[in-house]
Every structure is written in C-alpha cells, then in structure tokens.
C-alpha positions in Angstrom: 46.9 -23.6 -1.5 44.5 -22.0 -3.9 42.0 -24.8 -3.2 42.0 -23.8 0.5 41.2 -20.2 -0.2 38.3 -21.2 -2.5 37.0 -23.6 0.2 37.3 -21.0 2.9 35.6 -18.5 0.7 32.9 -21.0 0.0 32.5 -21.7 3.7 32.4 -18.0 4.4 29.6 -17.5 1.8 27.7 -20.4 3.1 27.9 -19.1 6.7 26.8 -15.7 5.5 24.0 -17.3 3.5 22.7 -19.2 6.6 23.1 -16.1 8.7 21.2 -14.0 6.1 18.5 -16.7 5.9 18.0 -16.8 9.7 18.0 -13.0 9.8 15.5 -12.9 7.0 13.0 -14.7 9.0 13.3 -12.0 11.7 13.4 -8.9 9.6 13.3 -8.9 5.8 14.9 -10.6 2.8 16.8 -7.6 1.6 20.5 -6.9 2.5 21.3 -4.1 4.8 24.6 -2.2 4.7 26.2 -4.3 7.5 25.5 -7.5 5.5 26.8 -5.9 2.3 30.0 -4.9 4.1 30.4 -8.5 5.4 30.1 -9.9 1.9 32.5 -7.3 0.5 35.0 -8.1 3.3 34.8 -11.8 2.6 35.3 -11.2 -1.1 38.4 -9.0 -0.4 39.7 -11.4 2.2 39.4 -14.5 0.0 40.1 -13.1 -3.5 42.8 -14.5 -5.6 46.0 -12.3 -5.3 46.8 -12.9 -8.9 43.3 -11.6 -10.0 42.3 -8.9 -7.5 38.8 -7.4 -7.5 38.4 -4.6 -10.1 38.3 -1.2 -8.3 35.6 -0.1 -10.8 33.4 -3.0 -9.8 33.9 -2.2 -6.2 32.9 1.4 -6.7 29.9 0.3 -8.6 28.9 -1.9 -5.6 29.4 1.0 -3.2 27.3 3.3 -5.4 24.5 0.7 -5.6 24.6 0.4 -1.8 24.4 4.2 -1.5 21.5 4.3 -3.9 19.6 1.6 -2.1 20.0 3.4 1.2 18.8 6.6 -0.3 15.8 4.8 -1.9 15.0 3.4 1.6 15.1 6.9 3.1 12.8 8.3 0.4 10.4 5.4 1.0 10.3 6.1 4.7 9.8 9.9 4.1 6.9 9.1 1.6 5.3 6.8 4.2 5.3 9.6 6.8 3.8 12.0 4.2 1.1 9.5 3.2 0.1 9.0 6.8 0.0 12.7 7.4 -2.2 13.3 4.3 -4.5 10.4 5.3 -4.9 11.8 8.9 -5.6 15.3 7.4 -8.3 13.9 5.1 -9.9 11.9 7.8 -10.0 14.9 10.1 -11.7 16.9 7.3 -14.5 14.4 7.3 -15.5 15.2 10.9 -19.0 16.9 10.9 -19.8 15.8 7.4 -22.6 13.5 6.5 -21.6 10.3 4.8 -23.1 7.1 3.4 -21.2 3.9 3.8 -21.8 0.2 3.2 -22.0 -1.9 6.4 -20.7 -5.4 6.7 -24.3 -6.7 6.8 -25.1 -5.2 3.4 -27.1 -2.3 4.8 -26.2 1.3 4.1 -25.3 3.5 7.1 -25.8 7.2 6.9 -24.9 9.7 9.6 -22.6 12.6 10.7 -19.0 11.7 11.3 -18.2 12.1 15.0 -14.7 11.0 14.9 -12.0 9.0 13.0 -9.5 6.3 13.7 -6.3 7.0 11.8 -4.9 3.6 11.5 -2.3 3.5 8.7 -3.6 0.2 7.2 -7.3 0.4 8.0 -8.6 4.0 8.6 -12.0 4.1 10.0 -14.8 6.7 10.5 -17.1 6.7 13.6 -20.7 7.5 13.1 -22.4 7.3 16.5 -21.3 4.1 18.0 -20.4 2.4 14.7 -17.0 2.3 13.0 -16.9 2.2 9.2 -13.9 1.5 7.1 -12.9 4.4 4.9 -13.0 2.1 1.9 -16.7 1.4 2.5 -17.7 5.1 2.2 -19.8 5.6 -0.9 -21.0 9.3 -0.5 -19.8 12.3 1.4 -22.1 15.4 1.8 -21.1 18.8 2.9 -21.9 20.1 6.3 
C-alpha cells in the first residue's frame, strides 16, 4: 500500500513538473502561488500518515511564498518608479543642446526637439534624427 502512495506521489510530481515546464515556456521559470499550492496539496495528499509533514516546515514554506510575493510587488513598484524617473529626465532634456555619437561614427549636435520614452531604449529627437540616450556624450544648458 505504501508503494502505491509513493508511486502516485511520484506521478503527481512528474505531472506537475511537466506542467511547470510547459508553462515555463509561456511565462517564466519561477513558481507562482498557484503552482506552489498545487505542490503543497500534492505533498499533503500523498504524505506518509505515520510521518506527517512538520507544521513548522509548512509555515516556513508559507512564509517564503509570502516573502516572494512581496519581493515581486516591490520589483513591480520599482520598475514603475524607474520608468517615471527616466521619463522625467528625458523631458528635462527638451530644449537643451546635446552632442551624441551617431551610428556612422560622426558626432551629432543640436537642440532636443522631443523624446521617445521607451523603457528599454530611450531616444532623443534632434530634428529628424533619433539618438539613443546611451549615445549622448554632452549636454549643454539652454
């Protein structure tokens, strides 16, 4: 009888692992709270009744899950603050004269007409040309 519970727990773990692997291709490789709860329920369902799961260990797992969720929330909030700061900085460059390296190796100098506040690749517009913020080498006051 104990062999059956071990084999069913193993099959449940393998099923979960394959579901996690297929889901990882779609989203990420980290566990979310639903997946964690599925693992916990599988552990509780298939545990040995003579050696039940330690309640301290279970509370530690819940605490770790809660900490992970809080860290994710902080990360999301920090991303929003970072984008806001970057947008504010880019807006402050409008009307200023800058020098920037162009992709052809020449230096472009001109007054900033506008900005493109892309999170991953912020750009500055000088006339008809767009310059990556990382390529700016000098900023002069108005």
